[in-house]
LOPA-912358 format. One record per atom (N, C-alpha, C): residue number from 0; atom name; x, y, z. Coordinates in Angstrom, 1 decimal, always signed. Layout:
<NUM 'CA' <X Y Z>>;
...
END
This chain:
<0 'N' <-32.1 +221.7 +110.9>>;
<0 'CA' <-31.0 +222.5 +110.5>>;
<0 'C' <-31.3 +223.2 +109.2>>;
<1 'N' <-31.1 +224.6 +109.1>>;
<1 'CA' <-31.5 +225.3 +107.9>>;
<1 'C' <-30.5 +224.9 +106.8>>;
<2 'N' <-31.0 +225.0 +105.5>>;
<2 'CA' <-30.1 +224.7 +104.4>>;
<2 'C' <-29.4 +226.0 +104.0>>;
<3 'N' <-28.5 +225.9 +103.1>>;
<3 'CA' <-27.7 +227.1 +102.7>>;
<3 'C' <-28.6 +228.2 +102.2>>;
<4 'N' <-29.6 +227.8 +101.4>>;
<4 'CA' <-30.6 +228.8 +100.9>>;
<4 'C' <-31.3 +229.6 +101.9>>;
<5 'N' <-31.5 +229.0 +103.1>>;
<5 'CA' <-32.1 +229.7 +104.2>>;
<5 'C' <-31.1 +230.6 +105.0>>;
<6 'N' <-29.9 +230.2 +104.9>>;
<6 'CA' <-28.9 +231.0 +105.7>>;
<6 'C' <-28.6 +232.3 +105.0>>;
<7 'N' <-28.4 +232.3 +103.7>>;
<7 'CA' <-28.3 +233.5 +102.9>>;
<7 'C' <-28.7 +233.3 +101.5>>;
<8 'N' <-29.1 +234.3 +100.8>>;
<8 'CA' <-29.6 +234.2 +99.5>>;
<8 'C' <-28.4 +234.7 +98.6>>;
<9 'N' <-28.0 +233.8 +97.7>>;
<9 'CA' <-26.9 +234.1 +96.8>>;
<9 'C' <-27.1 +235.3 +95.9>>;
<10 'N' <-28.4 +235.7 +95.8>>;
<10 'CA' <-28.7 +236.9 +95.0>>;
<10 'C' <-28.3 +238.2 +95.8>>;
<11 'N' <-28.1 +238.0 +97.1>>;
<11 'CA' <-27.6 +239.1 +97.9>>;
<11 'C' <-26.1 +239.3 +97.9>>;
<12 'N' <-25.4 +238.5 +97.2>>;
<12 'CA' <-24.0 +238.7 +97.1>>;
<12 'C' <-23.7 +239.9 +96.1>>;
<13 'N' <-23.9 +241.1 +96.6>>;
<13 'CA' <-23.9 +242.3 +95.7>>;
<13 'C' <-22.5 +243.0 +95.6>>;
<14 'N' <-21.5 +242.6 +96.4>>;
<14 'CA' <-20.2 +243.3 +96.3>>;
<14 'C' <-19.2 +242.4 +95.6>>;
<15 'N' <-18.6 +242.8 +94.5>>;
<15 'CA' <-17.5 +242.1 +93.9>>;
<15 'C' <-16.2 +242.6 +94.5>>;
<16 'N' <-15.5 +241.7 +95.2>>;
<16 'CA' <-14.4 +242.0 +96.0>>;
<16 'C' <-13.1 +241.3 +95.6>>;
<17 'N' <-12.0 +241.8 +96.0>>;
<17 'CA' <-10.7 +241.2 +95.9>>;
<17 'C' <-10.4 +240.6 +97.3>>;
<18 'N' <-10.0 +239.3 +97.3>>;
<18 'CA' <-9.4 +238.7 +98.5>>;
<18 'C' <-7.9 +238.7 +98.3>>;
<19 'N' <-7.2 +239.2 +99.3>>;
<19 'CA' <-5.8 +239.3 +99.1>>;
<19 'C' <-5.1 +238.6 +100.3>>;
<20 'N' <-3.9 +238.1 +100.0>>;
<20 'CA' <-3.0 +237.4 +101.0>>;
<20 'C' <-1.7 +238.1 +101.1>>;
<21 'N' <-1.1 +238.1 +102.3>>;
<21 'CA' <+0.2 +238.7 +102.5>>;
<21 'C' <+1.3 +237.8 +102.0>>;
<22 'N' <+2.2 +238.3 +101.3>>;
<22 'CA' <+3.4 +237.5 +100.9>>;
<22 'C' <+4.7 +238.3 +101.2>>;
<23 'N' <+5.7 +237.6 +101.5>>;
<23 'CA' <+7.0 +238.3 +101.8>>;
<23 'C' <+7.8 +238.4 +100.5>>;
<24 'N' <+8.2 +239.6 +100.2>>;
<24 'CA' <+9.0 +239.9 +99.0>>;
<24 'C' <+10.3 +240.7 +99.5>>;
<25 'N' <+11.1 +241.1 +98.5>>;
<25 'CA' <+12.3 +241.8 +98.9>>;
<25 'C' <+12.3 +243.1 +98.2>>;
<26 'N' <+12.7 +244.2 +98.9>>;
<26 'CA' <+12.8 +245.5 +98.2>>;
<26 'C' <+14.1 +245.6 +97.4>>;
<27 'N' <+14.4 +246.7 +96.9>>;
<27 'CA' <+15.6 +246.9 +96.0>>;
<27 'C' <+16.9 +246.7 +96.8>>;
<28 'N' <+16.8 +246.8 +98.1>>;
<28 'CA' <+18.0 +246.6 +99.0>>;
<28 'C' <+18.1 +245.2 +99.6>>;
<29 'N' <+17.2 +244.3 +99.2>>;
<29 'CA' <+17.2 +243.0 +99.7>>;
<29 'C' <+16.6 +242.8 +101.0>>;
<30 'N' <+15.9 +243.8 +101.5>>;
<30 'CA' <+15.2 +243.7 +102.8>>;
<30 'C' <+13.8 +243.1 +102.6>>;
<31 'N' <+13.4 +242.3 +103.5>>;
<31 'CA' <+12.1 +241.6 +103.5>>;
<31 'C' <+11.0 +242.6 +103.7>>;
<32 'N' <+10.0 +242.6 +102.8>>;
<32 'CA' <+8.9 +243.5 +103.0>>;
<32 'C' <+7.6 +242.6 +102.8>>;
<33 'N' <+6.5 +243.0 +103.4>>;
<33 'CA' <+5.3 +242.3 +103.2>>;
<33 'C' <+4.4 +243.1 +102.1>>;
<34 'N' <+4.0 +242.3 +101.2>>;
<34 'CA' <+3.1 +242.9 +100.1>>;
<34 'C' <+1.8 +242.1 +100.1>>;
<35 'N' <+0.8 +242.7 +99.5>>;
<35 'CA' <-0.5 +242.0 +99.4>>;
<35 'C' <-0.7 +241.6 +97.9>>;
<36 'N' <-1.1 +240.3 +97.7>>;
<36 'CA' <-1.3 +239.9 +96.3>>;
<36 'C' <-2.7 +239.3 +96.2>>;
<37 'N' <-3.2 +239.2 +95.0>>;
<37 'CA' <-4.6 +238.7 +94.8>>;
<37 'C' <-4.6 +237.2 +95.1>>;
<38 'N' <-5.6 +236.8 +95.9>>;
<38 'CA' <-5.8 +235.4 +96.2>>;
<38 'C' <-7.1 +234.9 +95.4>>;
<39 'N' <-8.1 +235.8 +95.3>>;
<39 'CA' <-9.3 +235.5 +94.6>>;
<39 'C' <-10.1 +236.7 +94.4>>;
<40 'N' <-11.0 +236.7 +93.4>>;
<40 'CA' <-12.0 +237.7 +93.2>>;
<40 'C' <-13.4 +237.0 +93.2>>;
<41 'N' <-14.3 +237.6 +94.0>>;
<41 'CA' <-15.6 +236.9 +94.2>>;
<41 'C' <-16.7 +237.9 +94.6>>;
<42 'N' <-17.9 +237.4 +94.6>>;
<42 'CA' <-19.0 +238.2 +95.1>>;
<42 'C' <-19.3 +237.8 +96.5>>;
<43 'N' <-19.6 +238.9 +97.3>>;
<43 'CA' <-19.8 +238.7 +98.8>>;
<43 'C' <-21.0 +239.6 +99.2>>;
<44 'N' <-21.6 +239.3 +100.3>>;
<44 'CA' <-22.5 +240.1 +101.0>>;
<44 'C' <-21.8 +240.6 +102.3>>;
<45 'N' <-21.6 +241.9 +102.5>>;
<45 'CA' <-20.9 +242.4 +103.7>>;
<45 'C' <-21.9 +243.2 +104.4>>;
<46 'N' <-22.1 +242.9 +105.7>>;
<46 'CA' <-23.1 +243.6 +106.5>>;
<46 'C' <-22.5 +244.0 +107.9>>;
<47 'N' <-22.7 +245.3 +108.3>>;
<47 'CA' <-22.2 +245.6 +109.7>>;
<47 'C' <-23.0 +244.8 +110.7>>;
<48 'N' <-22.4 +244.5 +111.8>>;
<48 'CA' <-23.1 +243.8 +112.9>>;
<48 'C' <-24.1 +244.6 +113.5>>;
<49 'N' <-25.3 +244.1 +113.9>>;
<49 'CA' <-26.3 +244.8 +114.6>>;
<49 'C' <-25.8 +245.0 +116.0>>;
<50 'N' <-26.5 +245.8 +116.8>>;
<50 'CA' <-26.1 +246.1 +118.2>>;
<50 'C' <-25.9 +244.8 +119.0>>;
<51 'N' <-26.8 +243.9 +118.9>>;
<51 'CA' <-26.8 +242.7 +119.7>>;
<51 'C' <-25.6 +241.8 +119.2>>;
<52 'N' <-25.5 +241.7 +117.9>>;
<52 'CA' <-24.4 +240.9 +117.3>>;
<52 'C' <-23.0 +241.5 +117.7>>;
<53 'N' <-22.9 +242.8 +117.7>>;
<53 'CA' <-21.7 +243.5 +118.0>>;
<53 'C' <-21.3 +243.2 +119.4>>;
<54 'N' <-22.3 +243.3 +120.3>>;
<54 'CA' <-22.0 +243.0 +121.8>>;
<54 'C' <-21.6 +241.6 +122.0>>;
<55 'N' <-22.2 +240.6 +121.3>>;
<55 'CA' <-21.8 +239.2 +121.4>>;
<55 'C' <-20.4 +239.0 +120.9>>;
<56 'N' <-20.1 +239.6 +119.7>>;
<56 'CA' <-18.8 +239.5 +119.1>>;
<56 'C' <-17.7 +240.1 +120.0>>;
<57 'N' <-18.0 +241.2 +120.7>>;
<57 'CA' <-17.1 +241.9 +121.5>>;
<57 'C' <-16.6 +241.0 +122.7>>;
<58 'N' <-17.5 +240.0 +123.1>>;
<58 'CA' <-17.1 +239.1 +124.1>>;
<58 'C' <-16.0 +238.2 +123.7>>;
<59 'N' <-16.0 +237.8 +122.4>>;
<59 'CA' <-15.0 +236.9 +121.8>>;
<59 'C' <-13.8 +237.7 +121.2>>;
<60 'N' <-14.1 +238.7 +120.5>>;
<60 'CA' <-13.1 +239.5 +119.7>>;
<60 'C' <-13.6 +240.9 +119.6>>;
<61 'N' <-13.1 +241.8 +120.5>>;
<61 'CA' <-13.6 +243.1 +120.6>>;
<61 'C' <-13.6 +244.0 +119.3>>;
<62 'N' <-12.9 +243.6 +118.3>>;
<62 'CA' <-12.8 +244.5 +117.1>>;
<62 'C' <-13.7 +244.0 +116.0>>;
<63 'N' <-14.4 +242.9 +116.0>>;
<63 'CA' <-15.2 +242.4 +114.9>>;
<63 'C' <-16.3 +243.4 +114.7>>;
<64 'N' <-16.5 +243.9 +113.5>>;
<64 'CA' <-17.5 +244.9 +113.2>>;
<64 'C' <-18.5 +244.5 +112.1>>;
<65 'N' <-18.1 +243.5 +111.3>>;
<65 'CA' <-19.0 +243.1 +110.2>>;
<65 'C' <-19.0 +241.6 +109.9>>;
<66 'N' <-20.0 +241.2 +109.2>>;
<66 'CA' <-20.1 +239.8 +108.8>>;
<66 'C' <-20.2 +239.7 +107.3>>;
<67 'N' <-19.6 +238.7 +106.7>>;
<67 'CA' <-19.7 +238.6 +105.2>>;
<67 'C' <-20.1 +237.1 +104.9>>;
<68 'N' <-20.8 +237.0 +103.8>>;
<68 'CA' <-21.2 +235.6 +103.3>>;
<68 'C' <-20.7 +235.5 +101.8>>;
<69 'N' <-20.2 +234.4 +101.5>>;
<69 'CA' <-19.8 +234.1 +100.1>>;
<69 'C' <-19.9 +232.6 +99.8>>;
<70 'N' <-19.7 +232.3 +98.5>>;
<70 'CA' <-19.6 +230.9 +98.2>>;
<70 'C' <-18.3 +230.4 +98.7>>;
<71 'N' <-18.1 +229.1 +98.9>>;
<71 'CA' <-16.9 +228.5 +99.4>>;
<71 'C' <-15.7 +228.8 +98.6>>;
<72 'N' <-14.6 +229.2 +99.2>>;
<72 'CA' <-13.4 +229.5 +98.6>>;
<72 'C' <-12.3 +228.7 +99.2>>;
<73 'N' <-11.8 +227.6 +98.6>>;
<73 'CA' <-10.8 +226.7 +99.2>>;
<73 'C' <-9.5 +227.6 +99.5>>;
<74 'N' <-9.0 +227.3 +100.7>>;
<74 'CA' <-7.8 +228.0 +101.1>>;
<74 'C' <-8.0 +229.4 +101.8>>;
<75 'N' <-9.2 +229.9 +101.8>>;
<75 'CA' <-9.5 +231.1 +102.5>>;
<75 'C' <-9.3 +231.0 +104.0>>;
<76 'N' <-8.4 +231.9 +104.6>>;
<76 'CA' <-8.1 +231.7 +106.0>>;
<76 'C' <-8.1 +233.1 +106.6>>;
<77 'N' <-8.2 +233.2 +108.0>>;
<77 'CA' <-7.9 +234.4 +108.7>>;
<77 'C' <-6.6 +235.0 +108.3>>;
<78 'N' <-6.4 +236.2 +108.5>>;
<78 'CA' <-5.2 +237.0 +108.2>>;
<78 'C' <-5.2 +237.4 +106.7>>;
<79 'N' <-6.1 +236.9 +105.9>>;
<79 'CA' <-6.2 +237.5 +104.6>>;
<79 'C' <-7.1 +238.7 +104.7>>;
<80 'N' <-7.3 +239.4 +103.6>>;
<80 'CA' <-8.2 +240.6 +103.7>>;
<80 'C' <-9.0 +240.7 +102.5>>;
<81 'N' <-10.1 +241.5 +102.6>>;
<81 'CA' <-11.0 +241.8 +101.5>>;
<81 'C' <-10.9 +243.3 +101.2>>;
<82 'N' <-10.8 +243.6 +99.9>>;
<82 'CA' <-10.7 +245.0 +99.5>>;
<82 'C' <-11.9 +245.2 +98.5>>;
<83 'N' <-12.7 +246.3 +98.9>>;
<83 'CA' <-13.8 +246.6 +98.1>>;
<83 'C' <-14.0 +248.1 +98.1>>;
<84 'N' <-14.1 +248.7 +97.0>>;
<84 'CA' <-14.4 +250.2 +96.8>>;
<84 'C' <-13.5 +251.0 +97.7>>;
<85 'N' <-12.2 +250.7 +97.8>>;
<85 'CA' <-11.3 +251.5 +98.6>>;
<85 'C' <-11.3 +251.2 +100.1>>;
<86 'N' <-12.1 +250.2 +100.5>>;
<86 'CA' <-12.2 +249.9 +101.9>>;
<86 'C' <-11.5 +248.5 +102.1>>;
<87 'N' <-10.8 +248.4 +103.2>>;
<87 'CA' <-10.1 +247.1 +103.6>>;
<87 'C' <-10.8 +246.5 +104.8>>;
<88 'N' <-11.1 +245.2 +104.6>>;
<88 'CA' <-11.7 +244.4 +105.7>>;
<88 'C' <-10.8 +243.3 +106.0>>;
<89 'N' <-10.3 +243.2 +107.3>>;
<89 'CA' <-9.5 +242.1 +107.7>>;
<89 'C' <-10.3 +240.9 +108.1>>;
<90 'N' <-10.0 +239.7 +107.6>>;
<90 'CA' <-10.7 +238.5 +107.9>>;
<90 'C' <-10.2 +237.9 +109.2>>;
<91 'N' <-11.1 +237.8 +110.2>>;
<91 'CA' <-10.7 +237.3 +111.6>>;
<91 'C' <-11.1 +235.9 +111.8>>;
<92 'N' <-12.3 +235.6 +111.3>>;
<92 'CA' <-12.8 +234.2 +111.5>>;
<92 'C' <-13.4 +233.7 +110.2>>;
<93 'N' <-13.2 +232.4 +109.9>>;
<93 'CA' <-13.8 +231.8 +108.7>>;
<93 'C' <-14.6 +230.6 +109.1>>;
<94 'N' <-15.9 +230.5 +108.7>>;
<94 'CA' <-16.7 +229.4 +109.0>>;
<94 'C' <-17.2 +228.8 +107.7>>;
<95 'N' <-17.0 +227.5 +107.6>>;
<95 'CA' <-17.6 +226.7 +106.5>>;
<95 'C' <-19.0 +226.3 +106.9>>;
<96 'N' <-20.0 +227.0 +106.4>>;
<96 'CA' <-21.4 +226.8 +106.8>>;
<96 'C' <-21.8 +225.4 +106.4>>;
<97 'N' <-22.4 +224.7 +107.4>>;
<97 'CA' <-22.9 +223.4 +107.3>>;
<97 'C' <-21.7 +222.4 +107.0>>;
<98 'N' <-20.5 +222.8 +107.0>>;
<98 'CA' <-19.3 +221.9 +106.8>>;
<98 'C' <-19.4 +221.1 +105.5>>;
<99 'N' <-19.9 +221.8 +104.5>>;
<99 'CA' <-20.1 +221.1 +103.2>>;
<99 'C' <-19.4 +221.7 +102.0>>;
<100 'N' <-18.5 +222.7 +102.3>>;
<100 'CA' <-17.7 +223.3 +101.3>>;
<100 'C' <-18.6 +224.0 +100.2>>;
<101 'N' <-19.7 +224.6 +100.6>>;
<101 'CA' <-20.6 +225.3 +99.7>>;
<101 'C' <-20.6 +226.8 +99.9>>;
<102 'N' <-20.7 +227.2 +101.2>>;
<102 'CA' <-20.8 +228.6 +101.5>>;
<102 'C' <-20.0 +228.9 +102.8>>;
<103 'N' <-19.6 +230.2 +102.9>>;
<103 'CA' <-18.8 +230.6 +104.1>>;
<103 'C' <-19.3 +231.8 +104.7>>;
<104 'N' <-19.1 +231.9 +106.0>>;
<104 'CA' <-19.4 +233.1 +106.8>>;
<104 'C' <-18.1 +233.6 +107.3>>;
<105 'N' <-17.8 +234.9 +107.2>>;
<105 'CA' <-16.6 +235.5 +107.6>>;
<105 'C' <-16.9 +236.6 +108.7>>;
<106 'N' <-16.1 +236.7 +109.7>>;
<106 'CA' <-16.2 +237.8 +110.6>>;
<106 'C' <-15.0 +238.8 +110.3>>;
<107 'N' <-15.3 +240.1 +110.2>>;
<107 'CA' <-14.4 +241.0 +109.7>>;
<107 'C' <-14.1 +242.2 +110.7>>;
<108 'N' <-12.9 +242.8 +110.5>>;
<108 'CA' <-12.6 +244.1 +111.1>>;
<108 'C' <-12.3 +245.0 +110.0>>;
<109 'N' <-12.6 +246.3 +110.2>>;
<109 'CA' <-12.3 +247.3 +109.2>>;
<109 'C' <-11.0 +247.9 +109.4>>;
<110 'N' <-10.2 +248.2 +108.4>>;
<110 'CA' <-8.9 +248.9 +108.5>>;
<110 'C' <-7.8 +248.1 +107.9>>;
<111 'N' <-6.6 +248.7 +107.9>>;
<111 'CA' <-5.5 +248.1 +107.2>>;
<111 'C' <-4.9 +247.0 +108.1>>;
<112 'N' <-4.7 +245.8 +107.5>>;
<112 'CA' <-4.3 +244.6 +108.3>>;
<112 'C' <-2.8 +244.8 +108.5>>;
<113 'N' <-2.3 +244.5 +109.7>>;
<113 'CA' <-0.9 +244.6 +110.1>>;
<113 'C' <-0.2 +243.2 +109.9>>;
<114 'N' <-1.0 +242.3 +109.3>>;
<114 'CA' <-0.4 +240.9 +109.1>>;
<114 'C' <-0.6 +240.1 +110.3>>;
END
């Protein structure tokens, strides 16, 4: 089994991103609205899926278009989103690499998350 250093190089975590989570708030009329708040800020590597990876992902989840790697972030779950340089990436899958709470792989879709 490869170790974390073989799975991805932490020096390749070149994007400083915001990880946001949806929270329910109330507008001035007392109506429930969904807003996004900061969950964490961290460095990530975000890469579009290659043709073969995209085809394989389409079999499971037709909309997955990118993969991201980062250090382990406790509490990070699907339905959160990543915001970087004006672009929004929805987190669809979260994998704890090697199940050791050291690094994570995320499968992403691009666009505004509808919650």
